[in-house]
C-alpha positions as CSV (number, residue, x, y, z in Angstrom):
1,X,-4.7,36.8,27.9
2,X,-7.6,38.6,29.5
3,X,-7.7,41.2,26.8
4,X,-7.9,38.6,24.1
5,X,-10.7,36.8,25.9
6,X,-12.6,40.1,26.3
7,X,-12.3,40.9,22.6
8,X,-13.4,37.4,21.5
9,X,-16.4,37.5,23.8
10,X,-17.3,41.0,22.6
11,X,-17.6,39.7,19.0
12,X,-19.0,36.4,20.0
13,X,-22.0,38.2,21.6
14,X,-22.8,39.6,18.2
15,X,-23.1,36.2,16.5
16,X,-24.6,32.9,17.5
17,X,-21.9,30.4,18.5
18,X,-24.3,27.9,20.0
19,X,-24.2,29.2,23.6
20,X,-20.5,28.5,24.1
21,X,-18.2,30.8,25.8
22,X,-15.6,32.0,23.3
23,X,-11.9,31.4,24.0
24,X,-8.8,31.2,21.8
25,X,-8.6,27.4,21.9
26,X,-12.2,27.2,20.6
27,X,-11.0,29.0,17.5
28,X,-8.1,26.5,17.1
29,X,-10.4,23.6,17.6
30,X,-12.9,24.9,15.1
31,X,-10.1,25.4,12.6
32,X,-8.9,21.8,13.0
33,X,-12.5,20.5,12.8
34,X,-13.2,22.5,9.6
35,X,-10.0,21.1,8.0
36,X,-11.0,17.6,8.7
37,X,-14.6,18.2,7.5
38,X,-13.1,19.6,4.3
39,X,-11.2,16.4,3.7
40,X,-7.7,17.2,5.1
41,X,-5.9,14.2,6.4
42,X,-5.1,13.8,10.1
43,X,-1.4,13.5,9.3
44,X,-1.3,16.9,7.6
45,X,-3.4,18.5,10.3
46,X,-1.1,17.1,12.9
47,X,1.8,18.9,11.3
48,X,-0.2,22.2,10.9
49,X,-1.3,22.2,14.6
50,X,2.1,21.0,15.8
51,X,0.9,18.0,17.7
52,X,3.5,15.3,18.6
53,X,0.8,12.6,18.8
54,X,-1.8,11.9,16.1
55,X,-4.2,10.8,18.9
56,X,-4.3,14.4,20.0
57,X,-5.2,15.5,16.5
58,X,-7.9,12.8,16.3
59,X,-9.9,14.8,18.8
60,X,-10.7,17.3,16.1
61,X,-12.6,14.6,14.2
62,X,-15.3,14.3,16.9
63,X,-18.6,15.5,15.4
64,X,-20.2,18.6,16.8
65,X,-23.8,18.9,17.8
66,X,-24.4,20.8,14.6
67,X,-22.7,18.0,12.6
68,X,-25.1,15.4,14.1
69,X,-28.1,17.6,13.6
70,X,-27.2,18.1,9.9
71,X,-26.8,14.3,9.5
72,X,-30.2,13.6,10.8
73,X,-31.7,16.4,8.6
74,X,-30.1,14.8,5.5
75,X,-31.9,11.6,6.4
76,X,-35.2,13.5,6.3
77,X,-34.6,14.9,2.8
């Protein structure tokens, strides 16, 4: 577990991830968020992620700071 975190943080230091500390669950969450943003249904994502309760999957629909910033920028266009 420590080795995986070390590798992730090594590569995270090379790219901008918004000041977040990299960890494996962040990758899983980003995957789920991206699936929802690309139009996948929660019921399909629930199956992919192996959640028993769709309310757990619904957490992946929460907008990120980047999402909200982009929404405001679209208003300014």
